[in-house]
Structures are given as C-alpha cells and as structure tokens.
C-alpha atoms as an extended CHARMM CRD file, in Angstrom:
* protein
*
       117  EXT
         1         1  MET       CA              0.0000000000        0.0000000000        0.0000000000  PROA      1               0.0000000000
         2         2  SER       CA              1.4230000000        3.3940000000       -0.9510000000  PROA      2               0.0000000000
         3         3  LYS       CA              1.8610000000        6.1680000000        1.6020000000  PROA      3               0.0000000000
         4         4  GLU       CA             -0.9200000000        8.1960000000       -0.0180000000  PROA      4               0.0000000000
         5         5  SER       CA             -3.2950000000        5.2030000000       -0.0100000000  PROA      5               0.0000000000
         6         6  LEU       CA             -2.5050000000        4.5770000000        3.6450000000  PROA      6               0.0000000000
         7         7  LYS       CA             -3.1650000000        8.2250000000        4.5460000000  PROA      7               0.0000000000
         8         8  LYS       CA             -6.4870000000        8.1430000000        2.6820000000  PROA      8               0.0000000000
         9         9  PHE       CA             -7.4880000000        4.9430000000        4.4980000000  PROA      9               0.0000000000
        10        10  LEU       CA             -6.4940000000        6.3290000000        7.9090000000  PROA      10              0.0000000000
        11        11  LYS       CA             -8.3370000000        9.6040000000        7.3290000000  PROA      11              0.0000000000
        12        12  SER       CA            -11.5220000000        7.7040000000        6.4580000000  PROA      12              0.0000000000
        13        13  GLN       CA            -11.8720000000        6.3520000000        9.9900000000  PROA      13              0.0000000000
        14        14  ASN       CA            -14.7680000000        7.5210000000       12.0910000000  PROA      14              0.0000000000
        15        15  HSD       CA            -14.7430000000        6.5690000000       15.7440000000  PROA      15              0.0000000000
        16        16  PRO       CA            -18.1520000000        7.2580000000       17.3070000000  PROA      16              0.0000000000
        17        17  SER       CA            -18.2230000000        9.4750000000       20.3860000000  PROA      17              0.0000000000
        18        18  LYS       CA            -20.5440000000       11.7530000000       22.3070000000  PROA      18              0.0000000000
        19        19  ALA       CA            -17.6590000000       14.2290000000       22.4680000000  PROA      19              0.0000000000
        20        20  THR       CA            -17.3340000000       16.7090000000       19.6230000000  PROA      20              0.0000000000
        21        21  LYS       CA            -15.0120000000       15.6160000000       16.8380000000  PROA      21              0.0000000000
        22        22  VAL       CA            -12.4510000000       18.2020000000       15.7300000000  PROA      22              0.0000000000
        23        23  SER       CA            -11.1270000000       17.9560000000       12.2020000000  PROA      23              0.0000000000
        24        24  LEU       CA             -7.4210000000       18.2300000000       11.6900000000  PROA      24              0.0000000000
        25        25  GLU       CA             -7.9190000000       20.9850000000        9.1350000000  PROA      25              0.0000000000
        26        26  ALA       CA             -9.9050000000       23.1310000000       11.6200000000  PROA      26              0.0000000000
        27        27  LEU       CA             -7.7070000000       22.4080000000       14.6510000000  PROA      27              0.0000000000
        28        28  LEU       CA             -6.0900000000       25.3320000000       16.4630000000  PROA      28              0.0000000000
        29        29  PRO       CA             -4.2400000000       23.6670000000       19.3790000000  PROA      29              0.0000000000
        30        30  SER       CA             -3.9300000000       26.9530000000       21.3010000000  PROA      30              0.0000000000
        31        31  GLU       CA             -7.7370000000       26.9860000000       21.7700000000  PROA      31              0.0000000000
        32        32  TYR       CA             -7.6750000000       23.8340000000       23.9150000000  PROA      32              0.0000000000
        33        33  LEU       CA             -6.2430000000       22.2220000000       26.9730000000  PROA      33              0.0000000000
        34        34  ILE       CA             -4.9170000000       19.0260000000       25.4140000000  PROA      34              0.0000000000
        35        35  ILE       CA             -5.0160000000       15.7130000000       27.2520000000  PROA      35              0.0000000000
        36        36  ASP       CA             -3.1750000000       12.7640000000       25.7750000000  PROA      36              0.0000000000
        37        37  VAL       CA             -4.9670000000        9.6510000000       27.0780000000  PROA      37              0.0000000000
        38        38  ARG       CA             -2.2740000000        7.1360000000       26.1050000000  PROA      38              0.0000000000
        39        39  ASP       CA             -0.2920000000        5.0570000000       28.5690000000  PROA      39              0.0000000000
        40        40  PRO       CA              2.5230000000        7.1710000000       30.0980000000  PROA      40              0.0000000000
        41        41  LYS       CA              5.2010000000        4.8600000000       28.6670000000  PROA      41              0.0000000000
        42        42  VAL       CA              3.7970000000        5.3000000000       25.1590000000  PROA      42              0.0000000000
        43        43  TYR       CA              3.3470000000        9.0440000000       25.6620000000  PROA      43              0.0000000000
        44        44  SER       CA              6.9450000000        9.5250000000       26.7910000000  PROA      44              0.0000000000
        45        45  SER       CA              8.4510000000        7.4400000000       23.9980000000  PROA      45              0.0000000000
        46        46  THR       CA              6.4470000000        8.7070000000       21.0130000000  PROA      46              0.0000000000
        47        47  PRO       CA              5.6030000000       12.1060000000       19.5090000000  PROA      47              0.0000000000
        48        48  HSD       CA              2.8840000000       14.1510000000       21.2030000000  PROA      48              0.0000000000
        49        49  PHE       CA              1.4700000000       17.6700000000       21.1940000000  PROA      49              0.0000000000
        50        50  PRO       CA              3.6610000000       20.2300000000       22.9560000000  PROA      50              0.0000000000
        51        51  LYS       CA              2.2210000000       21.1090000000       26.3930000000  PROA      51              0.0000000000
        52        52  ALA       CA             -0.1770000000       18.1460000000       26.2690000000  PROA      52              0.0000000000
        53        53  LEU       CA             -1.0100000000       16.7240000000       29.6630000000  PROA      53              0.0000000000
        54        54  ASN       CA             -0.8400000000       12.9730000000       30.0250000000  PROA      54              0.0000000000
        55        55  PHE       CA             -3.5290000000       11.2460000000       32.0590000000  PROA      55              0.0000000000
        56        56  ASN       CA             -4.6020000000        7.7100000000       31.3100000000  PROA      56              0.0000000000
        57        57  HSD       CA             -6.8730000000        6.9860000000       34.2720000000  PROA      57              0.0000000000
        58        58  PHE       CA            -10.4450000000        8.1030000000       33.7700000000  PROA      58              0.0000000000
        59        59  GLU       CA            -10.8860000000        9.5730000000       37.2560000000  PROA      59              0.0000000000
        60        60  GLU       CA             -7.7890000000       11.7610000000       36.8100000000  PROA      60              0.0000000000
        61        61  ILE       CA             -9.0720000000       13.0010000000       33.4790000000  PROA      61              0.0000000000
        62        62  LYS       CA            -12.5450000000       13.6330000000       34.8860000000  PROA      62              0.0000000000
        63        63  GLN       CA            -11.1950000000       15.5800000000       37.8790000000  PROA      63              0.0000000000
        64        64  PHE       CA             -9.0330000000       17.7130000000       35.6100000000  PROA      64              0.0000000000
        65        65  CYS       CA            -12.0130000000       18.4550000000       33.3640000000  PROA      65              0.0000000000
        66        66  LEU       CA            -14.2130000000       19.2880000000       36.3510000000  PROA      66              0.0000000000
        67        67  SER       CA            -11.5480000000       21.7800000000       37.4820000000  PROA      67              0.0000000000
        68        68  ASN       CA            -11.4410000000       23.3590000000       34.0200000000  PROA      68              0.0000000000
        69        69  GLN       CA            -15.0820000000       23.4260000000       32.9430000000  PROA      69              0.0000000000
        70        70  ASP       CA            -14.6850000000       26.9280000000       31.5270000000  PROA      70              0.0000000000
        71        71  LYS       CA            -12.1070000000       25.6960000000       28.9960000000  PROA      71              0.0000000000
        72        72  LYS       CA            -12.2930000000       23.5360000000       25.8950000000  PROA      72              0.0000000000
        73        73  ILE       CA            -10.6740000000       20.1330000000       26.4740000000  PROA      73              0.0000000000
        74        74  LEU       CA             -9.2070000000       18.2190000000       23.5260000000  PROA      74              0.0000000000
        75        75  LEU       CA             -8.5710000000       14.5050000000       23.9840000000  PROA      75              0.0000000000
        76        76  VAL       CA             -5.9340000000       12.8440000000       21.8110000000  PROA      76              0.0000000000
        77        77  CYS       CA             -4.3750000000        9.4080000000       21.5080000000  PROA      77              0.0000000000
        78        78  ASN       CA             -2.4930000000        7.5360000000       18.7950000000  PROA      78              0.0000000000
        79        79  GLY       CA             -5.4130000000        7.0860000000       16.4200000000  PROA      79              0.0000000000
        80        80  GLY       CA             -8.5940000000        8.5340000000       17.9250000000  PROA      80              0.0000000000
        81        81  LEU       CA            -10.2750000000        5.4280000000       19.3460000000  PROA      81              0.0000000000
        82        82  GLU       CA             -9.3140000000        5.8480000000       23.0150000000  PROA      82              0.0000000000
        83        83  ALA       CA             -9.9210000000        9.6010000000       22.8730000000  PROA      83              0.0000000000
        84        84  ALA       CA            -13.4060000000        8.9320000000       21.4580000000  PROA      84              0.0000000000
        85        85  LYS       CA            -14.1920000000        6.4260000000       24.2260000000  PROA      85              0.0000000000
        86        86  VAL       CA            -12.9830000000        8.7100000000       27.0240000000  PROA      86              0.0000000000
        87        87  GLY       CA            -14.8390000000       11.6200000000       25.4360000000  PROA      87              0.0000000000
        88        88  THR       CA            -18.0940000000        9.6780000000       25.5490000000  PROA      88              0.0000000000
        89        89  GLN       CA            -17.5650000000        8.8270000000       29.2200000000  PROA      89              0.0000000000
        90        90  LEU       CA            -16.8830000000       12.4720000000       30.0870000000  PROA      90              0.0000000000
        91        91  VAL       CA            -19.9520000000       13.7370000000       28.2340000000  PROA      91              0.0000000000
        92        92  GLU       CA            -22.0890000000       11.0410000000       29.8740000000  PROA      92              0.0000000000
        93        93  SER       CA            -20.7320000000       12.2990000000       33.2220000000  PROA      93              0.0000000000
        94        94  GLY       CA            -22.2890000000       15.6700000000       32.4400000000  PROA      94              0.0000000000
        95        95  LEU       CA            -19.2180000000       17.5400000000       31.2120000000  PROA      95              0.0000000000
        96        96  LYS       CA            -19.3970000000       19.9810000000       28.3330000000  PROA      96              0.0000000000
        97        97  GLN       CA            -16.7390000000       21.4070000000       26.0120000000  PROA      97              0.0000000000
        98        98  ILE       CA            -15.1890000000       17.9600000000       25.4900000000  PROA      98              0.0000000000
        99        99  TYR       CA            -13.5940000000       17.4460000000       22.0670000000  PROA      99              0.0000000000
       100       100  PHE       CA            -11.5110000000       14.6930000000       20.4980000000  PROA      100             0.0000000000
       101       101  LEU       CA             -9.1560000000       14.3770000000       17.5730000000  PROA      101             0.0000000000
       102       102  ASP       CA             -9.9530000000       11.3690000000       15.3910000000  PROA      102             0.0000000000
       103       103  GLU       CA             -6.6170000000       11.2600000000       13.5740000000  PROA      103             0.0000000000
       104       104  TYR       CA             -3.4420000000        9.2200000000       13.6520000000  PROA      104             0.0000000000
       105       105  LEU       CA             -0.4950000000       11.1210000000       15.0800000000  PROA      105             0.0000000000
       106       106  GLN       CA              1.5390000000       10.1240000000       12.0340000000  PROA      106             0.0000000000
       107       107  ILE       CA             -0.8310000000       12.2970000000        9.9910000000  PROA      107             0.0000000000
       108       108  VAL       CA             -1.0900000000       15.0320000000       12.6310000000  PROA      108             0.0000000000
       109       109  GLN       CA              2.6620000000       15.6220000000       12.5740000000  PROA      109             0.0000000000
       110       110  GLU       CA              2.4070000000       16.6210000000        8.9220000000  PROA      110             0.0000000000
       111       111  TYR       CA              0.2460000000       19.5890000000       10.0500000000  PROA      111             0.0000000000
       112       112  PHE       CA              1.6330000000       20.4410000000       13.5030000000  PROA      112             0.0000000000
       113       113  PRO       CA              5.0070000000       20.0280000000       15.1580000000  PROA      113             0.0000000000
       114       114  LEU       CA              4.9310000000       17.2570000000       17.7250000000  PROA      114             0.0000000000
       115       115  GLU       CA              7.5900000000       16.6070000000       20.3240000000  PROA      115             0.0000000000
       116       116  ASN       CA              9.1640000000       13.8550000000       22.3770000000  PROA      116             0.0000000000
       117       117  ILE       CA             10.0730000000       14.2940000000       26.0290000000  PROA      117             0.0000000000
C-alpha cells in the first residue's frame, strides 16, 4: 500500500463518540487544553502535542475536566479510538466542552510540530 493510499485509508476512519469531533484541518491547538490519554510509557516514547497533559486513568481526566469546565478540552491518543471512548464517558458524566481528535499522530505531525520528552 502506498503512503498516499494509507493516509487516505487512515483519514476515512470515524470513531463514534458523544464528544465533539475536531477535524485536523480546523484544529487550532492553542484553543484547547490538550489531554493525551495514552499510557505514560507510550506518551513519553512517542511524539505528542507540545504542552499536552498525560492522564490515562479516567478519574484523573474527569477531575481535571471538572476543574477546568470553563475551557475547551481536547482529547488525543495515537489514532482517535481511546480519545473517542474517554470523550463519551466524560460527556455522559455531564461535562461539556469535550472534544476529540480522530486522527493518527503520524498524519497530525504533517500539520503540527509534535515533540518527544
């Protein structure tokens, strides 16, 4: 499979969530508090958004969101699935302004600089 075919396939994904999906083309990272929901070992060894917070336990994420209800929260992971799941749980818990990025980080880094710790 060519790189372009792979990118087209990956961009066609659509993970369902009760959180609001943000398209990569419309994303302005400075508008959000970004939470990376991946395992800390994965987060620290792979590219991630600069200034992203890393929580992978739901209660930690929920408490952070409750403390920042006046801000837009963007959930990210490697490919969108975990962010979509956590987003649904947060919305079902009554939280608002919960967003998720349904993109693979390999594609994201073509649009935004990512960093490693």
